[in-house]
N, C-alpha and C positions, 0 to 999 in steps of 0.2 A: 360421494365417495372420495376418500383421500387416496391420491395417486403417489407413487414413490418414484423418485429420480435418483438413481445410483450415481456413482462418481463419474462414470462415462457420459451419462445423460446430462449431468450438470456441466461438465467440461465441453460438451459438444456445442454449447452456446457460442464459445469461442471468444477470444479477447476483444476483437473489434466490436462485437454486439454488446459485450459487458461494458466497454468504454462508452458506447452510445447510450446505454441505459443510465449510466451515471450522469452523463452530460445532459441528457434530456430531463432528468429529474431536477438538476440544479437550475437549468434554463427555465423549467416550469415553476420555479419558486420554492422548491424545497430548501429549508433553512437548517443546516446541520446543528446550529446552536439551539434549535427548538427540540432536539432529540432527547430521549431518556438516557441518562448515563448508564453505562454497563454496571452490573453488579458483580463484584469480585468476592468470591468466597474462599478464604483460606482453608486448605485441606491438609490432611496428614502428609500427603506426598505430592503437593503441588497446589494448584488453584482450580476452582470452578468459575466459569464466566456465564453470565446470563445477559443476552443483548436483544431487547425488544425494540420494535419500531413500527409505526403506522404511517402510511402515506398512500394517496391515490386510490383509496378503496380497498387497500390490503393491510393486514396486520401480520407480523411474523416475529418469531423469537429463535435465536440461536443459543443452544446450550453447549458449551465447550469446556474442555478440561485441558490443562497444561501440566504435564508430568515431566519435570526436568530429568528424572532418573530413567526414563523409558528408553532413550537411545542406547544406553549401556545394556539394556535387556533385549535389544533388537526390535523395539516397539516404537510406534510413533510418539513424538513428544506432545502433539496436539491432536485431540479427537473432538469431533463436533457433529451435531444433528441440527437441522433447521426445519421448523414447522411453520408453514404458511397458511394463513386464514383469509377468508372473505371478511372484510370489515363490517359489512351490513348485517351478517347473521352470526359472525364469529365462528363460523363452521370451518374446521380444518379442511384444506383442499389439497395440500401437497406436503410430503415429507421428503426433504432433500439431504443428500450427503453433505454435511457441513464442512468437512475438510476440503472437498473439491470446490465448494462454494467460496471459502476463504481464499483458496489458492487462486481463484478467478477474480474475485472482487478487489483484492488488495492491489494488484498491479493495474487493474482497471481504473481505480481511483488515482493512483499515482500518475498514470498516463493522461487521464482526463484533465488533471489539474494543470499539466504543462504542455499539452499537445501543440499549441501554436508555437511555443519555444522550440520544441523538438523538430517541427516542420521547418522552422527558419534555419536551424542549425544543419539539418539535413540538406536543405537547398543550398547552403553555403559550401558544405564540404562534400556533397555527393553521397554521403553515407556516414553514420555516426560510429565513433569508437566508444565502446562501453566497457566499464570496469565493474564487476559484480562481486561484492564481498558476501560470500556464502554460496555453497553449491546445492542447496536444497530446493524444494519446490518453489519457494517465493523467488529465489534468484532466477531460476529457469522461467517462471511465469512472467517476471518483468521483462526478461529478454524477449519472450514471445509477444508480449503486449506492445513493446516498442516496435518490434519487427512487423507487426500487423498494420502499422501506421506509416513508418518511414524506413528507408533503406538503412541497414546496419552493415558496416564493412569489417568490424573487428570486435570480438568480445574476449576479454581477460577475466577469468574467474579466479578469486583469491580466497584461500582458506589458510587456517593456521599452519598446516603442514605441507600444503600443495599436494600434488599427486596426479593421477590420471585425468586426462582432459575429457570432460563430458561432451556428448555430441552437440550440444548447443553452444560450445565455447571454442576458442582457438588455442588457448594456452591456460595453464593452471599453476602459477607460481605460489610459493608460500608467502605469508604476510610479511616476513622479515627479508625477503629477497629484494635486491635492488631493482629487479624487473617490475615489481609491484608498484614501487614509487614512480618509476618511469611511466608506467601505464596510467596512473592517476594524473600525472602532469599533462599527459597527452589526451586524456579522455574528454569527450563532450558530455557523457552521462556516467555518473557513478551511482550504483545501487548498493545500499547496505541492508542486508536481509539476514542478520545473524542473531545469535543469543548473547553477543558480547556485552560487557558491562562498562567498558572504557572505549574512548575513540579508536577507530580502526586505522585512521591515516592522518597525516599532518594536513590540516585544512589550508595551510599556506601554499601547498603544492598545486591546488586546483586553479584552473584558468578562470578569468572573470566572466566568461560566457557559459561555463559549465552548469549542468543541472545535477543535483543530488536528490535521489529518491530514497528517503530514510524510512524504513518500515519495520525494523527489527524489534523495537521495544515499545511498551505501553506502561512503563512504570517511571515515577518521577526521579528515581535516583539511578537510573540506567541510561547510558547514551552510546551512540555509535559515531557521532559527529562532534568535533571539538568546538570550543567557544571561539577560536580564531576564525573558523569558517562562518559560524553563526553570526558573528559580528560584522562580517563584510558582505553578507548575503542578504538577498530578500528572502524572507522565511514565510512560506505558504503553509497554512494548516487547514485541517477540515473545520475545525471549530475553535475559536479562541478559548472558550471555557474548557473544553476537552484538553487542549494543548497545555494550558496552565495547570491542569490537574494531573495529567498522565504522561506528558511527553518529556522525558528526562533530557533529551537533547535541547529542548526549549527551557525548561525549568532550571537546569544547571547553568546554561549560558546566561540567563537572567540573574541568577545568584551571583555569578562571577562579574557581573557588570558589563558583559560583552553584548548583551541584547536588551532592548527596551520592550516591555510587554505591548505597548501601544504601536509598535512597528510591525507586528504580526499582520499578515494579510490572510483572509479567509477565503474559502471557496465561494461563499456567498458574496463577498466583496468583488471577486473576480467575475462571477456570473452576472452580477448586476451592473457591471461596467463601472463600478466606483473605484477600482484599483488599477493602477498601471505598474507592470513589472518591468523595471529598467533592463535593457539588454546588455548593459556593461557591468553588471554585477552577477555573481553566482546566484542561482535559484536553488534553495533547499525546499523540497517538498516534504514535510514531516507529517506522517500520518500514524495514528494509533489504532485505527479500526473502530467503526461505529455501526450501530445496528441498522441505520437507514441504508448503508452500502449493501449489506447482506440482503436487505429487503428488495431493493430495486433490481438487483441482479437475479435474485431468487424468482421474482415475478417474470423477468424476461426469460429465464430458463423454463419456467412452468409454461408460459405462453408458447414457447417453441414447441414443447411437447404436446400441449393440449389445445392450442389455438384459442385460448381465453383472451378477452379483451384486455387492453392495456390498463384501463382504469374501471373501478366500480364505484358508483355513486349511491 
């Protein structure tokens, strides 16, 4: 029987368990570069995305749509559904709310990628200062995921026009305000979770120890982070192949001569112990979203509800 997990049941897994699921999969040998690329289908009013993956005795696929015009209609920009199967029989076992799954797994990957760095910074300062570009679910989700693992003492959320302060932040300046630049300069962590097509801040403002979690784009001609920052940072990506195909922050910095393709560090490099991330350079974690991430977090959410085993052989 196929069970259904609504948005609340997916979210109930929580950020700490989602981060653990990602880290356990990588430690267990999952190689993101072995994944199947997403299929992007141009549609009359946006995009359709298909994201399949198989790992650990499970197969799943997310069907998502991106409709840029929806916010003006009061509708969600992104909609998605996730279908999880048993790999042995290819029988559907669970249907999950894909929007809630995306909101949970994206910050889980970001935090899983740099958890040791976050813990070191939190130990040094007693609590992290965060700047979050974007007041949507991904901005909020990243704050929750960081807070689930280390103390956070201050959160500044930045949007184009500023406005009311959401419950998960301490202040909300507009992007052009001087206060936003000051906050970036003081931040230990900067999150970019927007639909912007151009860099959101001057990369020269960021301290050498800071971490940037860049998640807003998966198109080669769109960026949130400038070449000045990419050129002085260690750039950590899910998959080298995916980054060179989809990550505009990476692709455009390479095109400008600010970043060398062979300098990219992957999650597999990090998990295998073959990469060292210097503490005296900014760390940019650039993710585009991949099918394996949805799969491992979907399995964890399904297990939480049904008590199914972690792996099927």
